[in-house]
N, C-alpha and C positions, 0 to 999 in steps of 0.2 A: 542391466547386464547386456553386454554386447557379444553376440555369438555369430560366427561364420560357419555355416554347415558346408562342408566340402563333400560333394557327392560324385562318386564314380559310377556312371551308368553305361549299360550296354544292351539292355533288353527291357521288356516290360514298360514301354513308354506310357501306357495308360496308368501306371502306378505313380509315376513321378509327380504329376500335379496333386495327387492325394497326399503324398509325402510332404510336399512343400506346404500345402494348406494346413496339415496337422502341426507342422513345426513353426509356421509363420507367427511372428509376434513382433512387437516393436524392439528395435535394436538388433534385429536378425537379418543377416544377408545369406544368400545361397549362391555358391559357386559350383557349377555343374560341368563335369567333363563327360561328354558322350564319346564312346570309343569311335575312332575314325573309321572303323570297319562297318559301322552301323549307320543307317540313314537317319540323319538328325531331325528331319521334318516332324515325325510323330512326337518328339520330345518337347517341341516348341509350345505345346499346350499349357505349359506352366509359366509362360512368360509373365514378368511382372517387374516393377521398378527395382526390387531388391533381389532379382534373380539374374545372375551373370553367367553366361556360357563361356567356357574356355575356348580360345582359339590361339594358335592352331591346335587342332585335335591330334591326339597320338593314337596309332593303332596298338591296342593293348593286348598282350598275351598274359594270362594269368600265371602268377608265379615268376614272371620274367622281369627284367629291369624296366621295361616299358610301363609296368604298373607303378613303379617308383617314380618314373618320369611324369606320369599323369598326376600323381599325388603332388609332386613338387610344383607342377604347373598350377594346380589348384591353390596351393599355399601362396605362390608368387602372386597370383591374381588377387587373392583376398588381401594380402599384405600391401599390395600396391595402391590400395585405396587409402591407406594411411589412417584407417579407423583403428582406435585402440581397443581391439577385441579382447574380451576376457578369455574366450575359448575359441579354438578351431576344432571342429568336431568332424571327423572323417566318417562318412557313411557309404555304404553301397546303395545303389538305386533300388535294391531289393529289401532294404531295411524298413521297419515300421516300429512304432511303440504301442504298448497297451495304454499308457497314460499320456495324455497330451499336456505338454508344458503350458501353463497358464499364468505364470507370475513374472513375465518379462524374460522367460528363457531359463527354464529349470533343467539344466544339463544333467544334474544329478538324477532327476526323475527319468530323463531319456536314457541314461546309462542303466540305472537300476531296473528299468522296465523293458529293456530290449527283448524281443522275442525272436523266435526262429525266422529266418528269411522267408519271404512269401513264396519263393520257388521251392520250398521244402528242404533246402540244404541245411545241414546243422550250422548253428552260429557258434563256433568254438571261441571266438573272441569274448563272448559274454563271460565265460568262466574267468578269464584273466581280469576283466573289468570289475567283476563283483568281489574280487579278493580284498578290495579296499586297502591295497598296500599304499603307503605315502607316495605321492607323486614327486618325482625329482624335477626341480625347476630347471628350465633351459631356455635358451633364446635362440631364435632362428635368424640368421642374417644372409641375405642374398646379395651377391656382388653384381 
């Protein structure tokens, strides 16, 4: 299984290498956008051949269009490698899992075992993810 983890980060740089190590497996790539308002240097501790930082960086404001722009930049970068990914998984840099994928990328385990963000904020998206509603197939094309 081929997975691209798309990570939006803006704080807690010491956590990012732990997240990457926990999710790293064969067939996995990481695309990371660090908010342009944040010093990038501390985030470089997770550099590896399958870790790709987005450039140019976007100054993100939560709940604003800039958050969508940063997400689209992550998707463009991942898809530009022309790897036939099975999943693009969008995460916050504050996410973590209780169960570590160990079978070449167990996205279901990642989603089913997502816990509260490390900074203590509630993780409301978990409720939506765990409803197990059938996914609607779609394709993303960038011009």
